N, C-alpha and C positions, 0 to 999 in steps of 0.2 A: 809678351803680348803685342800683337801687331796693331799698328795705328789704323783707325778707320779713316776713310778718305776725307771726311770733314775735319779731322783733327790733325792732318798733316800740317807741319809748320809752313806758314806762308799763304795758305788758302784764304784765311780770313783777311789778311792784309791785302791780298790780291783783289778780293771782292770790294773791300772798302776803298782802296786806292783807285781801282778801276772806276767805281761809281763817282768818286771825286773828279777824276780826269774826264769822264763823260760829261758831267755837269759843267765843269770848267770849260771844256771845249765847245759845248753847245751854247753856252750863255751868250757869247757875242754873235752867234749865228741866229739865235732865236729872238733876242731882245738887245739890239745894239745900243739903244738909248741908255738903258740902265748900266750896261757894261762901260760905256764911255763916261757916264756920270762918275763911276768909281775910278776908272783907270785912265781917263782922258780921251779926247777925240783921236780918231784914227784917220789918216789920210789915204793909206793904202788898203783899200777894201779887199783886194786879192790876198794880201798878206794875212789879214784878220781871218778870212775864210779858210785859207790854207792851214794856218796854225790851229784854228779851232777844229777843223776837220781831222787833222793829224792827232791832236790831243784826244778827241773823242774816239778815234779809231784805236789808239793805244789803250784807252780806258776800256773799250769793249774787248780787246784782246786779253787783258789781264785775267779776268775771272774765267774766260773761256780756256785759256792756256792752263790755268791752275787746276781745272777739272780733269785733265788728262794725266796719264802716267808720266811722272817726271815733270809734270806741268808747273808745280810751284817754283821750281828753279828757273824755268823760262819766264814765268810771270814776274819773278824777282828781277830778272835782267831787264825786262820791259819797264818795270816800275822804277828801278834805279836809273835807267837811262833817261826817263822823263824827269825824275826828281833831281837829277844832277844837272840836266840841261837848262831847265827853266830858271833856277836861281842863278846860274852862271850868267844868263842873259839879264836877269833883273839886276844883279850886282855890277854888271858892266855898264848898263845904260842908265840906271837911276842917277849915279854920280855925274854923268855927262849931261843930264837934263833932257835926255831924249824920251824918257818915259817917266811917269809920275812916281813919287815916293810910295804911293799905295802898292806898287809892285813889290815893295819890301815885305809886305804882308804875305804875298805869295812865296817869297823866299823863305820866310819863317815856316809856312805850312810845308813846303817841300823838304825843309830840313827835318821836320817831323816824320815825313814819309821815308826819308833816307834812314833815319834812326830805326823806324819800325822794320824796314827791310833788313838792315844790318843785324837786328836782333833775331831774325828768322834764319834758319839753317839753309844754306845753299844746296845741301845734299840731304834731304829728309830720309832717304832710304838708308844711308849710312848710320844715322842716329837710331832709326827703328831697328836695324840689325844689331846694333850695339846694346840695345835694351833687353835682348833675349837672354 
């Protein structure tokens, strides 16, 4: 029995993680005051805007990629790329005192996304073919 497009491994994770990344990326752009209340004041406005824009862009790309043929594997690469990069920064700069310890909450969330992506297949077509 062939999988329906909505049931391919990774599509649900792509949509959920994409939404998470869009919200996380737009938050400092839309309401800097609340973002800084949680994560601390930012001196480099250009860096905040760049990081937020890139994260939102990646978030928009994830569900869009997952909708196409072979897309869940691409969405998985984008998802793992963001979910591995962000905690690496968090874990490097919190101990140095450059960013607030609240960024460790983000590291925990990203670890959850990494786990979700690793539980999905990188090659859904191979699994679907094996089920016949």
